[in-house]
mmJSON file of the N, C-alpha and C atoms, coordinates in Angstrom:
{"data_MODEL":{"atom_site":{
"group_PDB":["ATOM","ATOM","ATOM","ATOM","ATOM","ATOM","ATOM","ATOM","ATOM","ATOM","ATOM","ATOM","ATOM","ATOM","ATOM","ATOM","ATOM","ATOM","ATOM","ATOM","ATOM","ATOM","ATOM","ATOM","ATOM","ATOM","ATOM","ATOM","ATOM","ATOM","ATOM","ATOM","ATOM","ATOM","ATOM","ATOM","ATOM","ATOM","ATOM","ATOM","ATOM","ATOM","ATOM","ATOM","ATOM","ATOM","ATOM","ATOM","ATOM","ATOM","ATOM","ATOM","ATOM","ATOM","ATOM","ATOM","ATOM","ATOM","ATOM","ATOM","ATOM","ATOM","ATOM","ATOM","ATOM","ATOM","ATOM","ATOM","ATOM","ATOM","ATOM","ATOM","ATOM","ATOM","ATOM","ATOM","ATOM","ATOM","ATOM","ATOM","ATOM","ATOM","ATOM","ATOM","ATOM","ATOM","ATOM","ATOM","ATOM","ATOM","ATOM","ATOM","ATOM","ATOM","ATOM","ATOM","ATOM","ATOM","ATOM","ATOM","ATOM","ATOM","ATOM","ATOM","ATOM","ATOM","ATOM","ATOM","ATOM","ATOM","ATOM","ATOM","ATOM","ATOM","ATOM","ATOM","ATOM","ATOM","ATOM","ATOM","ATOM","ATOM","ATOM","ATOM","ATOM","ATOM","ATOM","ATOM","ATOM","ATOM","ATOM","ATOM","ATOM","ATOM","ATOM","ATOM","ATOM","ATOM","ATOM","ATOM","ATOM","ATOM","ATOM","ATOM","ATOM","ATOM","ATOM","ATOM","ATOM","ATOM","ATOM","ATOM","ATOM","ATOM","ATOM","ATOM","ATOM","ATOM","ATOM","ATOM","ATOM","ATOM","ATOM","ATOM","ATOM","ATOM","ATOM","ATOM","ATOM","ATOM","ATOM"],
"id":[1,2,3,4,5,6,7,8,9,10,11,12,13,14,15,16,17,18,19,20,21,22,23,24,25,26,27,28,29,30,31,32,33,34,35,36,37,38,39,40,41,42,43,44,45,46,47,48,49,50,51,52,53,54,55,56,57,58,59,60,61,62,63,64,65,66,67,68,69,70,71,72,73,74,75,76,77,78,79,80,81,82,83,84,85,86,87,88,89,90,91,92,93,94,95,96,97,98,99,100,101,102,103,104,105,106,107,108,109,110,111,112,113,114,115,116,117,118,119,120,121,122,123,124,125,126,127,128,129,130,131,132,133,134,135,136,137,138,139,140,141,142,143,144,145,146,147,148,149,150,151,152,153,154,155,156,157,158,159,160,161,162,163,164,165,166,167,168,169,170,171],
"type_symbol":["N","C","C","N","C","C","N","C","C","N","C","C","N","C","C","N","C","C","N","C","C","N","C","C","N","C","C","N","C","C","N","C","C","N","C","C","N","C","C","N","C","C","N","C","C","N","C","C","N","C","C","N","C","C","N","C","C","N","C","C","N","C","C","N","C","C","N","C","C","N","C","C","N","C","C","N","C","C","N","C","C","N","C","C","N","C","C","N","C","C","N","C","C","N","C","C","N","C","C","N","C","C","N","C","C","N","C","C","N","C","C","N","C","C","N","C","C","N","C","C","N","C","C","N","C","C","N","C","C","N","C","C","N","C","C","N","C","C","N","C","C","N","C","C","N","C","C","N","C","C","N","C","C","N","C","C","N","C","C","N","C","C","N","C","C","N","C","C","N","C","C"],
"label_atom_id":["N","CA","C","N","CA","C","N","CA","C","N","CA","C","N","CA","C","N","CA","C","N","CA","C","N","CA","C","N","CA","C","N","CA","C","N","CA","C","N","CA","C","N","CA","C","N","CA","C","N","CA","C","N","CA","C","N","CA","C","N","CA","C","N","CA","C","N","CA","C","N","CA","C","N","CA","C","N","CA","C","N","CA","C","N","CA","C","N","CA","C","N","CA","C","N","CA","C","N","CA","C","N","CA","C","N","CA","C","N","CA","C","N","CA","C","N","CA","C","N","CA","C","N","CA","C","N","CA","C","N","CA","C","N","CA","C","N","CA","C","N","CA","C","N","CA","C","N","CA","C","N","CA","C","N","CA","C","N","CA","C","N","CA","C","N","CA","C","N","CA","C","N","CA","C","N","CA","C","N","CA","C","N","CA","C","N","CA","C","N","CA","C","N","CA","C","N","CA","C"],
"label_alt_id":[null,null,null,null,null,null,null,null,null,null,null,null,null,null,null,null,null,null,null,null,null,null,null,null,null,null,null,null,null,null,null,null,null,null,null,null,null,null,null,null,null,null,null,null,null,null,null,null,null,null,null,null,null,null,null,null,null,null,null,null,null,null,null,null,null,null,null,null,null,null,null,null,null,null,null,null,null,null,null,null,null,null,null,null,null,null,null,null,null,null,null,null,null,null,null,null,null,null,null,null,null,null,null,null,null,null,null,null,null,null,null,null,null,null,null,null,null,null,null,null,null,null,null,null,null,null,null,null,null,null,null,null,null,null,null,null,null,null,null,null,null,null,null,null,null,null,null,null,null,null,null,null,null,null,null,null,null,null,null,null,null,null,null,null,null,null,null,null,null,null,null],
"label_comp_id":["MET","MET","MET","ASN","ASN","ASN","ALA","ALA","ALA","ASP","ASP","ASP","ASP","ASP","ASP","LYS","LYS","LYS","SER","SER","SER","LYS","LYS","LYS","LEU","LEU","LEU","LYS","LYS","LYS","ALA","ALA","ALA","TYR","TYR","TYR","GLU","GLU","GLU","GLU","GLU","GLU","LEU","LEU","LEU","ILE","ILE","ILE","GLY","GLY","GLY","ARG","ARG","ARG","LEU","LEU","LEU","GLU","GLU","GLU","HIS","HIS","HIS","THR","THR","THR","ASN","ASN","ASN","GLY","GLY","GLY","LEU","LEU","LEU","GLN","GLN","GLN","HIS","HIS","HIS","ARG","ARG","ARG","VAL","VAL","VAL","ILE","ILE","ILE","GLU","GLU","GLU","THR","THR","THR","GLN","GLN","GLN","SER","SER","SER","SER","SER","SER","LEU","LEU","LEU","ILE","ILE","ILE","LYS","LYS","LYS","SER","SER","SER","LEU","LEU","LEU","GLU","GLU","GLU","GLU","GLU","GLU","HIS","HIS","HIS","ASN","ASN","ASN","ALA","ALA","ALA","GLU","GLU","GLU","LEU","LEU","LEU","GLU","GLU","GLU","LYS","LYS","LYS","ILE","ILE","ILE","ILE","ILE","ILE","ASP","ASP","ASP","ASP","ASP","ASP","LEU","LEU","LEU","THR","THR","THR","ASN","ASN","ASN","ILE","ILE","ILE"],
"label_asym_id":["A","A","A","A","A","A","A","A","A","A","A","A","A","A","A","A","A","A","A","A","A","A","A","A","A","A","A","A","A","A","A","A","A","A","A","A","A","A","A","A","A","A","A","A","A","A","A","A","A","A","A","A","A","A","A","A","A","A","A","A","A","A","A","A","A","A","A","A","A","A","A","A","A","A","A","A","A","A","A","A","A","A","A","A","A","A","A","A","A","A","A","A","A","A","A","A","A","A","A","A","A","A","A","A","A","A","A","A","A","A","A","A","A","A","A","A","A","A","A","A","A","A","A","A","A","A","A","A","A","A","A","A","A","A","A","A","A","A","A","A","A","A","A","A","A","A","A","A","A","A","A","A","A","A","A","A","A","A","A","A","A","A","A","A","A","A","A","A","A","A","A"],
"label_entity_id":["1","1","1","1","1","1","1","1","1","1","1","1","1","1","1","1","1","1","1","1","1","1","1","1","1","1","1","1","1","1","1","1","1","1","1","1","1","1","1","1","1","1","1","1","1","1","1","1","1","1","1","1","1","1","1","1","1","1","1","1","1","1","1","1","1","1","1","1","1","1","1","1","1","1","1","1","1","1","1","1","1","1","1","1","1","1","1","1","1","1","1","1","1","1","1","1","1","1","1","1","1","1","1","1","1","1","1","1","1","1","1","1","1","1","1","1","1","1","1","1","1","1","1","1","1","1","1","1","1","1","1","1","1","1","1","1","1","1","1","1","1","1","1","1","1","1","1","1","1","1","1","1","1","1","1","1","1","1","1","1","1","1","1","1","1","1","1","1","1","1","1"],
"label_seq_id":[1,1,1,2,2,2,3,3,3,4,4,4,5,5,5,6,6,6,7,7,7,8,8,8,9,9,9,10,10,10,11,11,11,12,12,12,13,13,13,14,14,14,15,15,15,16,16,16,17,17,17,18,18,18,19,19,19,20,20,20,21,21,21,22,22,22,23,23,23,24,24,24,25,25,25,26,26,26,27,27,27,28,28,28,29,29,29,30,30,30,31,31,31,32,32,32,33,33,33,34,34,34,35,35,35,36,36,36,37,37,37,38,38,38,39,39,39,40,40,40,41,41,41,42,42,42,43,43,43,44,44,44,45,45,45,46,46,46,47,47,47,48,48,48,49,49,49,50,50,50,51,51,51,52,52,52,53,53,53,54,54,54,55,55,55,56,56,56,57,57,57],
"pdbx_PDB_ins_code":[null,null,null,null,null,null,null,null,null,null,null,null,null,null,null,null,null,null,null,null,null,null,null,null,null,null,null,null,null,null,null,null,null,null,null,null,null,null,null,null,null,null,null,null,null,null,null,null,null,null,null,null,null,null,null,null,null,null,null,null,null,null,null,null,null,null,null,null,null,null,null,null,null,null,null,null,null,null,null,null,null,null,null,null,null,null,null,null,null,null,null,null,null,null,null,null,null,null,null,null,null,null,null,null,null,null,null,null,null,null,null,null,null,null,null,null,null,null,null,null,null,null,null,null,null,null,null,null,null,null,null,null,null,null,null,null,null,null,null,null,null,null,null,null,null,null,null,null,null,null,null,null,null,null,null,null,null,null,null,null,null,null,null,null,null,null,null,null,null,null,null],
"Cartn_x":[-75.154,-76.237,-77.539,-78.299,-79.542,-80.68,-81.81,-82.958,-83.467,-83.445,-83.918,-83.007,-81.707,-80.756,-80.939,-81.157,-81.375,-82.641,-83.669,-84.933,-84.736,-84.009,-83.739,-82.892,-81.889,-81.03,-81.839,-82.724,-83.565,-84.456,-85.032,-85.894,-85.098,-83.874,-83.04,-82.667,-82.36,-82.023,-83.208,-84.412,-85.614,-85.839,-85.621,-85.765,-84.763,-83.531,-82.505,-82.903,-83.418,-83.869,-84.977,-85.931,-87.029,-86.519,-85.582,-85.015,-84.213,-83.47,-82.716,-83.669,-84.774,-85.779,-86.372,-86.751,-87.315,-86.31,-85.058,-84.009,-83.884,-83.969,-83.91,-85.07,-86.264,-87.438,-87.28,-86.8,-86.61,-85.574,-84.533,-83.51,-84.1,-84.953,-85.582,-86.514,-87.239,-88.13,-87.313,-86.202,-85.347,-84.797,-84.359,-83.854,-84.948,-86.157,-87.276,-87.592,-87.631,-87.908,-86.828,-85.578,-84.481,-84.621,-84.991,-85.185,-86.34,-87.415,-88.555,-88.193,-87.452,-87.031,-86.171,-85.221,-84.361,-85.195,-86.156,-87.02,-87.835,-88.385,-89.156,-88.288,-87.059,-86.154,-85.85,-85.664,-85.4,-86.607,-87.796,-89.005,-89.229,-88.932,-89.065,-88.139,-86.905,-85.956,-86.464,-87.044,-87.603,-88.762,-89.634,-90.77,-90.299,-89.279,-88.745,-88.191,-87.521,-86.988,-88.123,-89.175,-90.327,-90.973,-91.149,-91.752,-90.869,-89.571,-88.626,-88.714,-88.756,-88.871,-90.172,-91.273,-92.559,-92.593,-91.921,-91.88,-91.105,-90.119,-89.266,-89.852,-91.014,-91.627,-92.264],
"Cartn_y":[38.76,39.65,38.849,38.856,38.076,38.882,38.218,38.831,40.056,40.009,41.151,42.358,42.115,43.21,43.8,42.941,43.412,44.256,43.837,44.574,45.954,45.98,47.255,48.161,47.591,48.366,48.978,48.189,48.696,49.826,49.665,50.707,51.991,51.868,53.048,53.711,52.907,53.469,54.225,53.686,54.375,55.672,55.627,56.823,57.891,57.477,58.422,59.034,58.235,58.744,59.778,59.496,60.45,61.733,61.585,62.77,63.613,62.973,63.713,64.451,63.803,64.438,65.653,65.481,66.579,67.717,67.375,68.383,69.169,68.476,69.149,70.112,69.683,70.554,71.781,71.565,72.681,73.655,73.138,73.998,74.873,74.27,75.042,76.105,75.783,76.762,77.928,77.626,78.682,79.562,78.959,79.752,80.663,80.143,80.939,82.084,81.787,82.836,83.914,83.51,84.475,85.368,84.761,85.524,86.518,86.085,86.972,88.127,87.831,88.885,89.912,89.436,90.35,91.233,90.623,91.379,92.414,92.035,92.976,94.122,93.817,94.867,95.849,95.337,96.206,97.086,96.503,97.282,98.316,97.937,98.856,100.052,99.787,100.882,101.81,101.233,102.048,102.905,102.304,103.048,104.158,103.883,104.911,106.081,105.784,106.851,107.674,107.004,107.713,108.61,108.078,108.869,110.063,109.825,110.909,111.983,111.547,112.508,113.299,112.62,113.3,114.264,113.905,114.762,116.039,115.943,117.097,117.997,117.673,118.498,119.728],
"Cartn_z":[1.381,1.764,1.668,2.752,2.741,2.114,1.946,1.265,2.014,3.355,4.148,3.938,3.917,3.675,2.282,1.289,-0.078,-0.165,0.564,0.579,1.228,2.343,3.012,2.129,1.468,0.594,-0.543,-1.129,-2.216,-1.716,-0.528,0.046,0.283,0.791,1.008,-0.315,-1.312,-2.626,-3.214,-3.052,-3.534,-2.765,-1.463,-0.634,-1.066,-1.281,-1.732,-3.065,-3.976,-5.27,-5.12,-4.246,-4.023,-3.376,-2.427,-1.778,-2.768,-3.651,-4.671,-5.608,-5.953,-6.815,-6.101,-4.839,-4.053,-3.925,-3.696,-3.586,-4.892,-6.008,-7.303,-7.488,-7.093,-7.195,-6.301,-5.08,-4.155,-4.699,-5.312,-5.895,-7.0,-7.839,-8.918,-8.353,-7.284,-6.647,-6.098,-5.444,-4.882,-5.997,-7.096,-8.225,-8.779,-8.895,-9.402,-8.45,-7.16,-6.18,-6.21,-6.323,-6.387,-7.61,-8.728,-9.956,-9.807,-9.178,-8.961,-8.037,-6.989,-6.053,-6.773,-7.579,-8.325,-9.252,-9.934,-10.841,-10.077,-8.94,-8.126,-7.624,-7.231,-6.773,-7.903,-9.114,-10.263,-10.561,-10.522,-10.775,-9.669,-8.443,-7.325,-7.503,-7.943,-8.176,-9.277,-10.323,-11.401,-10.893,-10.093,-9.543,-8.603,-7.804,-6.909,-7.716,-8.818,-9.673,-10.275,-10.735,-11.306,-10.252,-9.058,-7.967,-7.649,-7.605,-7.345,-8.408,-9.668,-10.794,-10.694,-10.378,-10.265,-9.082,-8.02,-6.835,-7.115,-8.002,-8.303,-9.404,-9.902,-10.961,-10.336],
"occupancy":[1.0,1.0,1.0,1.0,1.0,1.0,1.0,1.0,1.0,1.0,1.0,1.0,1.0,1.0,1.0,1.0,1.0,1.0,1.0,1.0,1.0,1.0,1.0,1.0,1.0,1.0,1.0,1.0,1.0,1.0,1.0,1.0,1.0,1.0,1.0,1.0,1.0,1.0,1.0,1.0,1.0,1.0,1.0,1.0,1.0,1.0,1.0,1.0,1.0,1.0,1.0,1.0,1.0,1.0,1.0,1.0,1.0,1.0,1.0,1.0,1.0,1.0,1.0,1.0,1.0,1.0,1.0,1.0,1.0,1.0,1.0,1.0,1.0,1.0,1.0,1.0,1.0,1.0,1.0,1.0,1.0,1.0,1.0,1.0,1.0,1.0,1.0,1.0,1.0,1.0,1.0,1.0,1.0,1.0,1.0,1.0,1.0,1.0,1.0,1.0,1.0,1.0,1.0,1.0,1.0,1.0,1.0,1.0,1.0,1.0,1.0,1.0,1.0,1.0,1.0,1.0,1.0,1.0,1.0,1.0,1.0,1.0,1.0,1.0,1.0,1.0,1.0,1.0,1.0,1.0,1.0,1.0,1.0,1.0,1.0,1.0,1.0,1.0,1.0,1.0,1.0,1.0,1.0,1.0,1.0,1.0,1.0,1.0,1.0,1.0,1.0,1.0,1.0,1.0,1.0,1.0,1.0,1.0,1.0,1.0,1.0,1.0,1.0,1.0,1.0,1.0,1.0,1.0,1.0,1.0,1.0],
"B_iso_or_equiv":[0.0,0.0,0.0,0.0,0.0,0.0,0.0,0.0,0.0,0.0,0.0,0.0,0.0,0.0,0.0,0.0,0.0,0.0,0.0,0.0,0.0,0.0,0.0,0.0,0.0,0.0,0.0,0.0,0.0,0.0,0.0,0.0,0.0,0.0,0.0,0.0,0.0,0.0,0.0,0.0,0.0,0.0,0.0,0.0,0.0,0.0,0.0,0.0,0.0,0.0,0.0,0.0,0.0,0.0,0.0,0.0,0.0,0.0,0.0,0.0,0.0,0.0,0.0,0.0,0.0,0.0,0.0,0.0,0.0,0.0,0.0,0.0,0.0,0.0,0.0,0.0,0.0,0.0,0.0,0.0,0.0,0.0,0.0,0.0,0.0,0.0,0.0,0.0,0.0,0.0,0.0,0.0,0.0,0.0,0.0,0.0,0.0,0.0,0.0,0.0,0.0,0.0,0.0,0.0,0.0,0.0,0.0,0.0,0.0,0.0,0.0,0.0,0.0,0.0,0.0,0.0,0.0,0.0,0.0,0.0,0.0,0.0,0.0,0.0,0.0,0.0,0.0,0.0,0.0,0.0,0.0,0.0,0.0,0.0,0.0,0.0,0.0,0.0,0.0,0.0,0.0,0.0,0.0,0.0,0.0,0.0,0.0,0.0,0.0,0.0,0.0,0.0,0.0,0.0,0.0,0.0,0.0,0.0,0.0,0.0,0.0,0.0,0.0,0.0,0.0,0.0,0.0,0.0,0.0,0.0,0.0],
"pdbx_formal_charge":[null,null,null,null,null,null,null,null,null,null,null,null,null,null,null,null,null,null,null,null,null,null,null,null,null,null,null,null,null,null,null,null,null,null,null,null,null,null,null,null,null,null,null,null,null,null,null,null,null,null,null,null,null,null,null,null,null,null,null,null,null,null,null,null,null,null,null,null,null,null,null,null,null,null,null,null,null,null,null,null,null,null,null,null,null,null,null,null,null,null,null,null,null,null,null,null,null,null,null,null,null,null,null,null,null,null,null,null,null,null,null,null,null,null,null,null,null,null,null,null,null,null,null,null,null,null,null,null,null,null,null,null,null,null,null,null,null,null,null,null,null,null,null,null,null,null,null,null,null,null,null,null,null,null,null,null,null,null,null,null,null,null,null,null,null,null,null,null,null,null,null],
"auth_seq_id":[1,1,1,2,2,2,3,3,3,4,4,4,5,5,5,6,6,6,7,7,7,8,8,8,9,9,9,10,10,10,11,11,11,12,12,12,13,13,13,14,14,14,15,15,15,16,16,16,17,17,17,18,18,18,19,19,19,20,20,20,21,21,21,22,22,22,23,23,23,24,24,24,25,25,25,26,26,26,27,27,27,28,28,28,29,29,29,30,30,30,31,31,31,32,32,32,33,33,33,34,34,34,35,35,35,36,36,36,37,37,37,38,38,38,39,39,39,40,40,40,41,41,41,42,42,42,43,43,43,44,44,44,45,45,45,46,46,46,47,47,47,48,48,48,49,49,49,50,50,50,51,51,51,52,52,52,53,53,53,54,54,54,55,55,55,56,56,56,57,57,57],
"auth_comp_id":["MET","MET","MET","ASN","ASN","ASN","ALA","ALA","ALA","ASP","ASP","ASP","ASP","ASP","ASP","LYS","LYS","LYS","SER","SER","SER","LYS","LYS","LYS","LEU","LEU","LEU","LYS","LYS","LYS","ALA","ALA","ALA","TYR","TYR","TYR","GLU","GLU","GLU","GLU","GLU","GLU","LEU","LEU","LEU","ILE","ILE","ILE","GLY","GLY","GLY","ARG","ARG","ARG","LEU","LEU","LEU","GLU","GLU","GLU","HIS","HIS","HIS","THR","THR","THR","ASN","ASN","ASN","GLY","GLY","GLY","LEU","LEU","LEU","GLN","GLN","GLN","HIS","HIS","HIS","ARG","ARG","ARG","VAL","VAL","VAL","ILE","ILE","ILE","GLU","GLU","GLU","THR","THR","THR","GLN","GLN","GLN","SER","SER","SER","SER","SER","SER","LEU","LEU","LEU","ILE","ILE","ILE","LYS","LYS","LYS","SER","SER","SER","LEU","LEU","LEU","GLU","GLU","GLU","GLU","GLU","GLU","HIS","HIS","HIS","ASN","ASN","ASN","ALA","ALA","ALA","GLU","GLU","GLU","LEU","LEU","LEU","GLU","GLU","GLU","LYS","LYS","LYS","ILE","ILE","ILE","ILE","ILE","ILE","ASP","ASP","ASP","ASP","ASP","ASP","LEU","LEU","LEU","THR","THR","THR","ASN","ASN","ASN","ILE","ILE","ILE"],
"auth_asym_id":["A","A","A","A","A","A","A","A","A","A","A","A","A","A","A","A","A","A","A","A","A","A","A","A","A","A","A","A","A","A","A","A","A","A","A","A","A","A","A","A","A","A","A","A","A","A","A","A","A","A","A","A","A","A","A","A","A","A","A","A","A","A","A","A","A","A","A","A","A","A","A","A","A","A","A","A","A","A","A","A","A","A","A","A","A","A","A","A","A","A","A","A","A","A","A","A","A","A","A","A","A","A","A","A","A","A","A","A","A","A","A","A","A","A","A","A","A","A","A","A","A","A","A","A","A","A","A","A","A","A","A","A","A","A","A","A","A","A","A","A","A","A","A","A","A","A","A","A","A","A","A","A","A","A","A","A","A","A","A","A","A","A","A","A","A","A","A","A","A","A","A"],
"auth_atom_id":["N","CA","C","N","CA","C","N","CA","C","N","CA","C","N","CA","C","N","CA","C","N","CA","C","N","CA","C","N","CA","C","N","CA","C","N","CA","C","N","CA","C","N","CA","C","N","CA","C","N","CA","C","N","CA","C","N","CA","C","N","CA","C","N","CA","C","N","CA","C","N","CA","C","N","CA","C","N","CA","C","N","CA","C","N","CA","C","N","CA","C","N","CA","C","N","CA","C","N","CA","C","N","CA","C","N","CA","C","N","CA","C","N","CA","C","N","CA","C","N","CA","C","N","CA","C","N","CA","C","N","CA","C","N","CA","C","N","CA","C","N","CA","C","N","CA","C","N","CA","C","N","CA","C","N","CA","C","N","CA","C","N","CA","C","N","CA","C","N","CA","C","N","CA","C","N","CA","C","N","CA","C","N","CA","C","N","CA","C","N","CA","C","N","CA","C","N","CA","C"],
"pdbx_PDB_model_num":[1,1,1,1,1,1,1,1,1,1,1,1,1,1,1,1,1,1,1,1,1,1,1,1,1,1,1,1,1,1,1,1,1,1,1,1,1,1,1,1,1,1,1,1,1,1,1,1,1,1,1,1,1,1,1,1,1,1,1,1,1,1,1,1,1,1,1,1,1,1,1,1,1,1,1,1,1,1,1,1,1,1,1,1,1,1,1,1,1,1,1,1,1,1,1,1,1,1,1,1,1,1,1,1,1,1,1,1,1,1,1,1,1,1,1,1,1,1,1,1,1,1,1,1,1,1,1,1,1,1,1,1,1,1,1,1,1,1,1,1,1,1,1,1,1,1,1,1,1,1,1,1,1,1,1,1,1,1,1,1,1,1,1,1,1,1,1,1,1,1,1]
}}}
Protein backbone atom coordinates (compact mmCIF):
# COMPACT_ATOMS: atom_id res chain seq x y z
CA MET A 1 0.00 0.00 0.00
CA ASN A 2 1.53 3.31 -1.03
CA ALA A 3 1.52 6.55 0.94
CA ASP A 4 -1.41 7.99 -1.05
CA ASP A 5 -3.53 4.91 -0.34
CA LYS A 6 -2.64 5.07 3.36
CA SER A 7 -3.62 8.74 3.43
CA LYS A 8 -6.96 8.01 1.75
CA LEU A 9 -7.60 5.09 4.09
CA LYS A 10 -6.92 7.27 7.12
CA ALA A 11 -9.26 9.97 5.78
CA TYR A 12 -12.02 7.39 5.23
CA GLU A 13 -11.51 5.95 8.71
CA GLU A 14 -11.81 9.45 10.21
CA LEU A 15 -14.94 10.10 8.15
CA ILE A 16 -16.45 6.82 9.31
CA GLY A 17 -15.67 7.75 12.92
CA ARG A 18 -17.36 11.13 12.54
CA LEU A 19 -20.38 9.54 10.85
CA GLU A 20 -20.69 6.96 13.64
CA HIS A 21 -20.52 9.76 16.21
CA THR A 22 -23.20 11.75 14.34
CA ASN A 23 -25.34 8.63 14.06
CA GLY A 24 -25.06 8.11 17.81
CA LEU A 25 -26.13 11.70 18.48
CA GLN A 26 -29.07 11.38 16.10
CA HIS A 27 -30.13 8.16 17.81
CA ARG A 28 -30.11 9.89 21.20
CA VAL A 29 -32.16 12.80 19.79
CA ILE A 30 -34.73 10.37 18.36
CA GLU A 31 -34.96 8.53 21.69
CA THR A 32 -35.47 11.84 23.51
CA GLN A 33 -38.12 12.98 21.04
CA SER A 34 -39.94 9.65 21.35
CA SER A 35 -39.89 9.96 25.12
CA LEU A 36 -41.26 13.50 24.94
CA ILE A 37 -44.02 12.46 22.55
CA LYS A 38 -45.04 9.61 24.85
CA SER A 39 -45.09 11.99 27.82
CA LEU A 40 -47.18 14.53 25.90
CA GLU A 41 -49.63 11.83 24.84
CA GLU A 42 -50.02 10.73 28.47
CA HIS A 43 -50.59 14.29 29.64
CA ASN A 44 -53.04 14.87 26.80
CA ALA A 45 -55.02 11.80 27.86
CA GLU A 46 -55.10 13.09 31.44
CA LEU A 47 -56.29 16.52 30.28
CA GLU A 48 -58.98 14.94 28.09
CA LYS A 49 -60.23 12.97 31.09
CA ILE A 50 -60.31 16.12 33.24
CA ILE A 51 -62.21 18.01 30.53
CA ASP A 52 -64.61 15.10 30.19
CA ASP A 53 -65.17 15.00 33.96
CA LEU A 54 -65.75 18.77 34.07
CA THR A 55 -68.15 18.61 31.14
CA ASN A 56 -70.21 15.96 32.93
CA ILE A 57 -70.61 18.05 36.11
